[in-house]
Backbone as CSV, one residue per row, in Angstrom:
resi,resn,N_x,N_y,N_z,CA_x,CA_y,CA_z,C_x,C_y,C_z
1,MET,0.800,-1.213,0.042,0.062,0.062,-0.065,0.949,1.105,-0.090
2,LYS,0.613,2.232,-0.768,1.469,3.644,-0.954,1.235,4.491,0.275
3,THR,2.240,4.919,0.789,1.991,5.990,1.831,1.715,7.295,1.067
4,LEU,1.388,8.324,1.900,1.069,9.806,1.246,2.309,10.511,1.855
5,VAL,2.904,10.105,3.045,4.043,10.830,3.553,5.362,10.216,2.759
6,GLY,6.207,10.968,2.340,7.572,10.593,1.791,8.644,10.001,2.948
7,ASN,9.591,9.369,2.432,10.586,8.989,3.248,11.335,10.348,3.908
8,PRO,11.116,10.415,5.350,11.807,11.478,6.011,13.429,11.709,5.805
9,LEU,13.963,10.379,5.766,15.707,10.490,5.716,16.102,10.947,4.324
10,LYS,15.066,10.563,3.410,15.476,10.862,2.056,15.337,12.355,1.877
11,SER,14.260,12.969,2.318,14.025,14.412,2.379,15.047,15.266,3.134
12,ILE,15.471,14.910,4.247,16.609,15.508,5.020,18.005,15.453,4.009
13,PHE,18.117,14.293,3.386,19.253,14.245,2.687,19.225,14.984,1.386
14,THR,18.137,14.970,0.869,18.097,15.879,-0.526,17.996,17.269,0.050
15,SER,17.559,17.860,0.995,17.542,19.007,1.577,19.025,19.519,1.834
16,SER,19.696,18.595,2.554,21.259,19.044,2.878,22.034,19.090,1.679
17,VAL,21.818,18.264,0.549,22.621,18.354,-0.604,22.372,19.809,-1.300
18,ILE,21.036,20.136,-1.286,20.728,21.395,-1.881,21.515,22.582,-1.118
19,VAL,21.328,22.525,0.297,22.148,23.429,1.045,23.541,23.693,0.557
20,ILE,24.101,22.542,0.741,25.529,22.476,0.426,26.066,23.060,-0.944
21,MET,25.069,22.647,-1.932,25.334,23.115,-3.399,25.119,24.606,-3.271
22,PHE,24.335,25.095,-2.578,23.964,26.549,-2.581,25.106,27.229,-1.935
23,ILE,25.689,26.590,-0.875,26.667,27.359,-0.153,27.915,27.301,-0.921
24,THR,28.160,26.205,-1.679,29.587,26.164,-2.665,29.351,26.949,-3.828
25,ALA,28.267,27.154,-4.276,28.004,28.062,-5.472,28.176,29.461,-5.141
26,SER,27.778,29.904,-3.794,27.974,31.127,-3.388,29.552,31.556,-3.077
27,LEU,30.116,30.647,-2.451,31.523,30.788,-2.247,32.312,30.922,-3.642
28,SER,32.079,30.174,-4.605,32.633,30.127,-5.965,32.445,31.557,-6.463
29,LEU,31.350,31.960,-6.439,30.923,33.402,-7.059,31.748,34.460,-6.191
30,GLN,31.734,34.121,-4.906,32.404,35.337,-4.261,33.912,35.310,-4.456
31,SER,34.449,33.839,-4.670,35.787,34.014,-5.196,36.219,34.390,-6.402
32,CYS,35.319,34.123,-7.477,35.316,34.561,-8.673,35.301,36.088,-8.673
33,ALA,34.368,36.827,-7.956,34.228,38.257,-7.749,35.510,38.759,-7.344
34,GLU,36.225,38.036,-6.258,37.432,38.681,-5.663,38.528,38.710,-6.762
35,LEU,38.648,37.503,-7.407,39.647,37.401,-8.508,39.575,38.397,-9.598
36,LYS,38.252,38.557,-9.876,38.036,39.515,-11.001,38.311,40.839,-10.652
37,ASN,37.950,41.328,-9.357,38.197,42.610,-8.824,39.832,42.863,-8.821
38,LEU,40.611,41.663,-8.398,42.187,41.974,-8.351,42.565,42.137,-9.812
39,ASN,41.833,41.551,-10.759,42.395,41.881,-12.212,41.839,43.026,-12.881
40,LEU,41.032,43.841,-12.121,40.313,45.015,-12.814,41.580,46.108,-12.876
41,PRO,41.584,47.002,-13.729,42.496,47.925,-14.227,42.532,48.816,-12.744
42,LEU,43.667,49.353,-12.420,44.023,50.135,-11.194,43.552,51.426,-11.443
43,THR,42.839,51.651,-10.388,42.243,53.180,-10.312,43.431,54.142,-9.631
44,GLU,43.288,55.466,-9.858,44.622,56.324,-9.230,44.497,56.297,-7.682
45,GLY,43.136,56.034,-7.187,43.150,55.981,-5.663,43.916,54.627,-5.255
46,GLU,43.766,53.676,-5.974,44.427,52.278,-5.577,45.958,52.429,-5.668
47,ILE,46.439,53.024,-6.751,47.721,53.197,-6.802,48.502,53.982,-5.772
48,ILE,47.852,55.125,-5.302,48.301,55.896,-4.188,48.335,55.110,-3.134
49,GLU,47.112,54.626,-2.709,46.822,53.656,-1.591,47.946,52.507,-1.510
50,GLY,48.439,51.816,-2.609,49.103,50.586,-2.539,50.697,51.273,-2.174
51,LEU,51.005,52.588,-2.986,52.286,52.776,-2.685,52.525,53.466,-1.299
52,LYS,51.637,54.076,-0.850,51.485,54.693,0.540,51.611,53.503,1.516
53,GLU,51.009,52.486,1.447,51.000,51.263,2.245,52.259,50.586,2.104
54,ALA,52.934,50.568,0.977,54.312,49.687,0.906,55.430,51.026,1.762
55,LEU,55.332,52.107,1.514,56.193,53.018,2.195,56.051,53.009,3.805
56,PHE,54.785,52.885,4.101,54.472,52.830,5.519,55.086,51.745,6.138
57,LEU,54.892,50.501,5.463,55.350,49.359,6.077,56.818,49.374,6.097
58,GLY,57.571,49.691,4.919,59.022,49.874,5.047,59.569,50.638,5.981
59,ALA,59.063,51.997,6.184,59.368,52.947,7.231,59.073,52.549,8.588
60,GLU,58.029,51.928,8.847,57.661,51.407,10.093,58.741,50.337,10.552
61,ASN,58.923,49.415,9.599,59.581,48.095,10.034,61.226,48.482,10.247
62,SER,61.615,49.542,9.396,63.160,49.842,9.421,63.215,50.635,10.761
63,VAL,62.345,51.536,11.267,62.549,52.338,12.539,62.382,51.357,13.576
64,PHE,61.681,50.275,13.464,61.480,49.455,14.682,62.604,48.657,14.828
65,GLN,63.308,48.304,13.559,64.569,47.514,13.814,65.794,48.216,14.443
66,THR,65.667,49.506,13.919,66.890,50.325,14.500,66.825,50.957,15.731
67,ASN,65.469,51.230,16.196,65.342,52.113,17.557,65.080,51.139,18.597
68,GLN,66.089,50.288,18.766,66.383,49.276,19.850,67.772,48.999,20.028
69,THR,68.034,48.489,21.278,69.507,48.287,21.709,69.945,47.359,20.645
70,ASN,71.149,47.670,19.917,71.746,46.824,18.920,71.228,46.684,17.678
71,GLY,70.287,47.586,17.557,69.565,47.733,16.133,70.692,48.139,15.170
72,PHE,71.463,49.123,15.446,72.583,49.233,14.402,73.893,48.365,14.834
73,TYR,74.270,48.360,15.882,75.575,47.647,16.403,75.672,46.130,16.111
74,ASN,74.382,45.547,16.189,74.588,44.054,15.738,74.064,43.710,14.521
75,ASN,73.906,44.730,13.528,73.503,44.560,12.181,74.634,44.960,11.124
76,SER,75.373,44.133,10.833,76.678,44.163,10.062,76.390,45.244,8.742
77,LEU,75.102,44.972,8.192,74.846,45.942,7.035,74.808,47.416,7.433
78,ILE,74.454,47.634,8.623,74.181,48.895,8.798,75.118,49.600,10.135
79,LYS,75.626,48.771,10.634,76.670,49.176,11.801,77.501,50.232,11.509
80,ILE,77.580,51.448,12.321,78.375,52.555,11.987,79.785,52.369,12.231
81,PRO,80.700,52.348,11.457,82.258,51.889,11.874,82.861,53.234,12.324
82,TRP,84.117,53.100,12.565,85.100,54.095,12.913,85.022,54.811,11.618
83,PRO,85.277,56.420,11.771,85.443,57.152,10.661,86.455,56.726,9.559
84,GLU,86.196,56.577,8.545,87.107,56.397,7.235,88.278,57.472,7.509
85,GLU,87.940,58.461,7.626,89.023,59.730,7.425,89.876,59.792,8.645
86,ALA,89.655,58.954,9.664,90.420,58.685,10.856,90.952,57.430,11.060
87,ALA,90.992,56.520,9.938,91.493,55.263,9.964,92.919,55.262,10.393
88,GLY,93.766,56.283,9.772,95.024,56.276,10.295,95.464,56.588,11.627
89,ALA,94.654,57.317,12.122,94.612,57.469,13.775,94.205,56.113,14.589
90,TYR,93.321,55.475,14.204,92.735,54.031,14.515,94.035,53.326,14.557
91,ASN,94.465,53.032,13.374,95.773,52.116,13.268,96.999,52.511,14.336
92,TYR,97.264,53.865,14.137,98.426,54.444,15.158,98.146,54.176,16.575
93,ILE,96.944,54.543,17.038,96.375,54.450,18.287,96.568,52.970,18.556
94,ASP,95.998,52.164,17.872,96.057,50.512,18.113,97.272,50.053,18.124
95,ASN,98.467,50.554,17.607,99.758,50.188,17.540,100.577,50.668,18.676
96,ASN,100.359,52.059,19.012,101.239,52.900,19.663,100.851,53.547,21.028
97,LEU,99.525,53.666,21.226,99.038,54.423,22.319,98.190,53.579,23.114
98,SER,98.745,52.457,24.010,98.092,51.550,24.624,96.961,52.159,25.650
99,VAL,97.313,53.306,26.271,96.644,53.953,27.319,95.279,54.295,26.779
100,ILE,94.924,54.477,25.562,93.450,55.044,24.973,92.976,53.946,24.020
101,ARG,93.875,52.956,23.745,93.359,51.956,23.080,92.003,51.224,23.191
102,PRO,91.537,51.041,24.500,90.153,50.683,24.766,89.128,51.645,24.278
103,LEU,89.677,52.920,24.024,88.370,53.841,23.505,88.046,53.650,22.154
104,LEU,88.772,52.990,21.279,88.612,53.003,19.815,87.204,52.207,19.682
105,ASP,87.233,50.913,20.248,86.026,50.310,20.207,84.763,50.756,21.037
106,GLU,85.101,51.490,22.003,84.019,52.082,22.782,83.333,53.209,22.181
107,VAL,84.203,54.084,21.244,83.545,55.175,20.476,82.466,54.404,19.491
108,VAL,82.962,53.481,18.834,82.259,52.678,17.715,80.796,52.143,18.379
109,LEU,80.802,51.612,19.574,79.713,51.221,20.399,78.766,52.278,20.509
110,LYS,79.357,53.302,21.072,78.574,54.511,21.493,78.047,55.344,20.284
111,MET,78.741,55.405,19.193,78.036,55.974,18.190,76.890,55.267,17.691
112,ASN,76.930,53.817,17.552,75.732,53.044,17.308,74.629,53.326,18.294
113,ARG,74.996,53.413,19.504,73.907,53.543,20.527,73.285,54.913,20.326
114,GLY,74.125,55.956,19.917,73.472,57.121,19.646,72.332,57.086,18.443
115,ALA,72.852,56.423,17.441,71.899,56.173,16.138,70.721,55.473,16.753
116,GLU,70.850,54.591,17.410,69.845,53.748,17.845,68.659,54.583,18.705
117,THR,69.140,55.557,19.460,68.346,56.402,20.266,67.577,57.371,19.368
118,ALA,68.533,57.828,18.450,67.948,58.884,17.546,66.784,58.400,16.658
119,SER,66.829,57.141,16.125,66.139,56.896,14.858,64.557,56.731,15.317
120,GLU,64.071,57.108,16.417,62.781,56.829,16.604,62.159,58.586,15.940
121,LYS,63.036,59.340,15.805,62.482,60.928,15.257,62.223,60.483,13.888
122,ALA,62.610,59.374,13.226,62.348,59.316,11.710,61.047,58.911,11.226
123,LYS,60.051,58.155,12.215,58.866,57.869,11.855,57.951,58.889,11.556
124,PRO,57.522,59.945,12.457,56.764,61.134,12.314,57.154,61.587,10.781
125,ILE,58.288,61.919,10.427,58.903,62.636,9.145,58.545,61.791,8.193
126,PHE,58.697,60.497,7.972,58.327,59.632,7.061,56.818,59.757,6.732
127,ILE,55.977,59.571,7.769,54.502,59.692,7.608,54.179,60.997,7.025
128,GLU,54.618,61.992,7.226,54.270,63.177,6.764,54.546,63.399,5.240
129,ALA,55.802,62.926,4.808,55.917,62.784,3.600,55.387,61.856,2.637
130,ILE,54.820,60.697,3.194,54.093,59.644,2.746,52.685,60.343,2.210
131,LYS,52.189,61.092,3.419,50.723,61.532,3.238,50.610,62.634,1.879
132,THR,51.664,63.255,1.689,51.628,64.152,0.756,52.020,63.718,-0.777
133,MET,52.144,62.275,-0.979,52.246,61.693,-2.348,51.173,62.219,-3.271
134,SER,51.522,62.490,-4.371,50.596,62.869,-5.320,50.515,61.495,-6.345
135,ILE,49.283,61.593,-7.358,49.127,60.732,-8.155,50.361,60.477,-9.131
136,GLN,50.862,61.708,-9.634,52.066,61.851,-10.465,53.262,60.949,-9.639
137,ASP,53.499,61.132,-8.594,54.594,60.460,-7.650,54.512,59.059,-7.564
138,ALA,53.109,58.608,-7.513,52.832,57.173,-7.245,52.980,56.373,-8.436
139,ARG,52.699,57.100,-9.715,52.526,56.405,-10.996,54.251,56.351,-11.047
140,GLY,54.997,57.265,-11.155,56.490,57.320,-11.146,57.153,56.273,-10.606
141,ILE,56.681,56.028,-9.219,57.258,55.040,-8.126,56.883,53.759,-8.815
142,LEU,55.666,53.523,-9.229,55.175,52.157,-9.438,55.791,51.673,-10.696
143,GLN,56.366,52.624,-11.745,56.690,52.290,-12.905,58.208,52.199,-12.966
144,GLY,58.764,52.555,-11.864,60.071,53.072,-11.819,60.954,51.709,-11.383
145,ALA,62.233,52.278,-10.828,63.204,51.252,-10.467,62.835,50.405,-9.197
146,ASP,63.507,49.350,-8.903,63.138,48.594,-7.701,63.224,49.406,-6.645
147,ASN,63.901,50.402,-6.740,63.952,51.188,-5.307,63.374,52.728,-5.379
148,ALA,62.412,52.768,-6.202,62.051,54.082,-6.613,61.245,54.719,-5.357
149,ALA,60.536,53.907,-4.808,59.679,54.386,-3.541,60.746,54.901,-2.359
150,THR,61.886,54.134,-2.261,62.930,54.376,-1.369,63.558,55.924,-1.575
151,GLU,63.917,55.930,-2.926,64.537,57.248,-3.606,63.724,58.520,-3.425
152,TYR,62.263,58.195,-3.596,61.166,59.252,-3.235,61.206,59.792,-1.839
153,LEU,61.243,58.753,-0.913,61.295,59.120,0.623,62.631,59.681,0.876
154,TYR,63.701,59.299,0.306,64.933,59.963,0.592,65.010,61.530,0.225
155,GLU,64.465,61.598,-1.267,64.355,63.076,-1.614,63.483,63.920,-0.661
156,LYS,62.362,63.327,-0.494,61.254,64.076,0.477,61.937,64.286,1.817
157,THR,62.658,63.557,2.452,62.809,63.598,4.006,64.317,63.830,4.329
158,TYR,65.226,63.662,3.386,66.642,63.628,4.070,66.882,64.791,4.932
159,ALA,66.839,65.785,4.259,67.080,67.206,4.882,66.384,67.252,6.293
160,SER,65.329,66.969,6.260,64.528,67.222,7.520,64.775,65.916,8.574
161,LEU,65.314,64.888,8.043,65.762,63.986,9.024,67.291,64.128,9.624
162,HIS,68.015,64.921,8.730,69.521,65.139,9.087,69.197,66.288,10.216
163,ALA,68.360,67.155,9.958,68.347,68.257,11.004,67.645,67.877,12.221
164,ALA,66.834,66.849,12.238,66.001,66.146,13.386,66.963,65.303,14.224
165,PHE,67.586,64.553,13.409,68.672,63.484,14.100,69.946,64.091,14.601
166,LYS,70.515,65.107,13.983,71.943,65.618,14.325,71.769,66.059,15.766
167,PRO,70.710,66.908,16.250,70.943,67.248,17.798,70.529,66.136,18.626
168,ASP,69.716,65.283,18.344,69.389,64.130,19.114,70.748,63.195,19.169
169,ILE,71.471,62.942,18.133,72.561,62.049,18.074,73.678,62.710,18.779
170,HIS,73.781,64.075,18.719,74.799,64.875,19.523,74.385,64.581,21.160
171,GLN,73.419,64.650,21.360,72.852,64.449,22.745,73.102,63.121,23.303
172,ALA,72.535,62.419,22.599,72.968,60.592,22.861,74.437,60.562,22.736
173,LEU,75.343,60.974,21.949,76.626,60.830,22.181,77.215,61.411,23.473
174,GLU,76.654,62.391,24.014,77.003,63.023,25.097,76.460,62.263,26.331
175,SER,75.253,61.683,26.085,74.733,60.907,27.355,75.407,59.542,27.439
176,VAL,75.725,58.925,26.342,76.407,57.634,26.425,78.081,57.670,26.469
177,GLY,78.425,58.893,26.439,80.174,58.919,26.802,80.761,59.051,25.676
178,ALA,80.264,58.926,24.342,81.110,58.825,22.989,81.716,60.129,22.910
179,ALA,81.290,61.296,23.100,81.959,62.617,22.957,82.872,62.687,23.818
180,SER,82.806,62.360,25.276,83.943,62.327,25.930,85.138,61.548,25.609
181,ALA,84.802,60.169,25.171,85.756,59.202,24.724,86.405,59.932,23.355
182,TRP,85.722,60.109,22.527,86.243,60.897,21.464,87.254,62.257,21.743
183,THR,86.918,62.900,22.684,87.794,64.029,23.192,89.089,63.398,23.839
184,ASN,88.790,62.310,24.517,89.985,61.828,25.250,91.026,61.311,23.985
185,ILE,90.422,60.767,22.895,91.401,60.265,21.791,91.898,61.301,21.296
186,THR,91.340,62.322,20.770,91.884,63.534,19.988,93.019,64.240,20.912
187,THR,92.640,64.257,22.311,93.530,65.105,23.091,94.877,64.446,23.283
188,TYR,94.722,63.124,23.487,95.998,62.119,23.184,96.828,62.206,21.925
189,TYR,95.796,61.958,21.019,96.362,61.694,19.525,97.000,62.993,18.879
190,ASN,96.240,64.171,18.748,96.473,65.107,18.052,97.646,65.722,18.252
191,PRO,98.020,65.814,19.329,99.694,66.375,19.684,100.594,65.730,18.972
192,VAL,100.462,64.365,19.213,101.384,63.587,18.514,101.464,63.531,17.162
193,ALA,100.228,63.712,16.398,100.139,63.957,15.051,100.470,65.049,14.486
194,THR,100.609,66.112,15.213,101.051,67.423,14.838,102.411,67.371,14.735
195,PHE,103.360,66.564,15.361,104.810,66.741,15.560,105.244,65.244,14.800
196,THR,104.322,64.636,14.247,104.952,63.293,13.578,104.650,63.444,12.165
197,SER,105.692,63.039,11.368,105.554,63.218,10.032,104.773,62.036,9.402
198,GLY,103.772,62.315,8.506,103.097,61.221,7.809,101.675,60.934,8.520
199,ILE,101.280,61.497,9.531,100.090,61.223,10.195,99.213,62.574,10.540
200,SER,98.168,62.649,10.378,97.301,63.843,10.486,96.427,63.901,11.630
201,PRO,96.215,64.949,12.117,95.171,65.196,13.407,93.680,64.674,12.922
202,ILE,93.065,64.353,14.051,91.630,63.914,13.827,90.792,65.347,14.051
203,ASN,89.968,65.590,12.798,89.106,66.737,12.777,87.606,66.350,12.505
204,THR,87.331,65.011,12.554,85.952,64.691,12.441,84.882,65.444,13.270
205,ASP,83.765,65.754,12.628,82.633,65.939,13.374,81.959,64.698,13.776
206,LEU,81.854,64.490,14.806,81.455,62.899,15.287,79.899,63.003,15.239
207,SER,79.312,64.034,15.493,77.776,64.053,15.441,77.121,63.982,14.059
208,ASP,78.070,64.727,13.229,77.731,64.842,11.956,77.706,63.531,11.132
209,TYR,79.085,62.926,11.490,79.493,61.640,10.943,78.389,60.630,11.229
210,THR,78.030,60.407,12.627,77.053,59.567,12.930,75.612,59.695,12.422
211,THR,75.222,61.014,12.330,74.098,61.168,11.752,73.873,60.560,10.248
212,THR,75.035,61.032,9.469,74.969,60.645,8.099,74.863,59.119,7.947
213,LYS,75.805,58.492,8.814,75.799,57.030,8.485,74.369,56.421,9.154
214,ALA,73.869,56.899,10.116,72.413,56.409,10.727,71.499,56.512,9.540
215,LEU,71.456,57.597,8.905,70.548,57.796,7.763,70.743,56.754,6.638
216,GLU,72.134,56.648,6.476,72.372,55.689,5.229,71.778,54.317,5.657
217,GLY,71.852,54.001,6.972,71.537,52.724,7.274,70.004,52.470,7.344
218,LEU,69.344,53.742,7.696,68.022,53.632,7.622,67.398,53.501,6.433
219,PHE,67.768,54.125,5.285,67.463,53.928,3.866,67.862,52.803,3.380
220,LEU,68.692,52.112,3.713,69.269,50.792,3.380,68.093,49.784,3.748
221,LEU,67.815,49.917,4.916,66.702,48.905,5.333,65.317,49.233,4.672
222,ILE,64.958,50.484,4.468,63.704,50.773,3.643,63.949,50.268,2.223
223,GLU,64.998,50.421,1.574,65.214,49.812,0.114,64.982,48.362,0.318
224,GLN,65.515,47.436,1.081,65.290,46.029,1.359,63.856,45.753,1.721
225,GLU,63.060,46.535,2.449,61.651,46.136,2.531,60.964,46.501,1.139
226,GLU,61.358,47.597,0.536,60.653,47.539,-0.785,60.984,46.611,-1.801
227,LEU,62.258,46.284,-1.777,62.469,45.046,-2.720,61.710,43.716,-2.489
228,LYS,61.382,43.358,-1.212,60.659,42.275,-0.751,59.466,42.507,-1.287
229,ILE,58.874,43.536,-1.286,57.397,43.869,-1.683,57.189,43.709,-3.460
230,ARG,58.277,44.374,-3.959,58.204,44.087,-5.507,58.524,42.851,-5.929
231,ASN,59.257,42.107,-5.343,59.953,40.806,-5.787,59.581,39.839,-5.375
232,ASN,58.836,39.833,-4.115,58.394,38.664,-3.373,56.756,38.702,-3.051
233,PRO,55.941,37.986,-3.948,54.388,38.032,-3.706,54.027,37.699,-2.204
234,GLY,54.883,36.905,-1.786,54.484,36.666,-0.365,54.647,37.684,0.668
235,ALA,55.406,38.874,0.256,55.551,39.971,1.254,54.420,40.891,1.059
236,ARG,53.407,40.486,0.264,52.334,41.518,-0.059,51.299,41.152,0.833
237,VAL,51.271,41.849,2.021,50.495,41.345,3.068,49.091,41.741,3.110
238,ASN,48.646,42.413,2.112,47.040,42.636,1.942,46.743,42.781,0.529
239,ASP,45.396,42.945,0.308,44.937,42.859,-1.003,45.312,44.105,-2.001
240,ILE,45.428,45.271,-1.495,46.026,46.474,-2.070,47.435,46.386,-2.616
241,LEU,48.208,45.870,-1.698,49.788,45.581,-2.121,49.727,44.529,-3.364
242,GLU,48.904,43.468,-2.920,48.894,42.459,-4.104,48.497,42.904,-5.506
243,LYS,47.505,43.560,-5.555,46.919,44.342,-6.624,47.737,45.089,-7.251
244,VAL,48.300,46.222,-6.472,49.104,47.301,-7.165,50.450,46.829,-7.677
245,PHE,51.025,45.967,-6.851,52.349,45.568,-7.208,52.371,44.292,-8.172
246,GLY,51.263,43.609,-7.976,50.783,42.320,-8.889,50.964,42.960,-10.298
247,SER,50.275,44.146,-10.518,50.033,44.823,-11.838,51.401,44.884,-12.587
248,VAL,52.461,45.144,-11.992,53.866,45.112,-12.695,54.649,43.926,-12.533
249,ASP,54.165,42.885,-12.162,55.015,41.595,-12.033,55.545,41.321,-13.358
250,ASN,54.644,41.433,-14.445,55.101,40.793,-15.922,55.471,42.165,-16.641
C-alpha cells in the first residue's frame, strides 16, 4: 500500500545536498568576484593607496629594527664604523697608544647607541612625506626602478631627517659618553700627529658623521623592505599591495 508521506530520511538528505550546493556556489561566486576585482585596471586611488602602504610598511619596519638596543650595532649591514677619514689615527693608536686603545671600540659602540636612540625621530617625518604623495609621484614610483619608493622618500625627507637627527645624536653621544671618549682620543692623539711626519690630526665632526651613517643605514633597510614587496608576492600582506604590485610583475 502506498504511503502519502515521503521518506523523511530521503527528504533530509535531499535538503542537505541542496544547502551544500547553494553554499558552494555562493563561495565560488564570491571567489570569482574577488579574483575579477584583483584583475580590474588600477584606479588612481588604488595606486596611491598601494604605494603609501608599501612606504608605511618599509618605514615602520626599518624604524622598529633600528630603534632598539643593538639595532645598528649588531646589524653588519648598517653598523656605524670608525670614521674612514680617521683610519690612520685608529691604526696608530691601536699600535702605539695603549693607554687609550680601549676607547677605539668604545667610540664605535657609542656612536651606534646614539643612532639607535635617535632613530625614533624618523617615523613622523616619514609619515608626513608619505601623506603628501601625489598620483604623479605614485605612478612614477610604480613604474620606476626597484628602489623608486625609497628614492622618493629619501628626496622628500633627508634634509628634515638630518636636521632632526643631528641634535638628538649629539645629545645621545654626550649621554652615552661617546663625545668624551672621542675628546680623550683626540687630546692624546692630535699633539702626537702634529709633530709626527706622515700622520694627520683627527678633525671629524662625530655628530655629523654618526647622523649621516645612521640615515644611510635607515634608508638601506627601507630599500630592502621595498625590494621584498616588489619581488616577493608573499611579502604583499594585503589585497591592495597584491593588486598594485602584482600589476607590474610581468
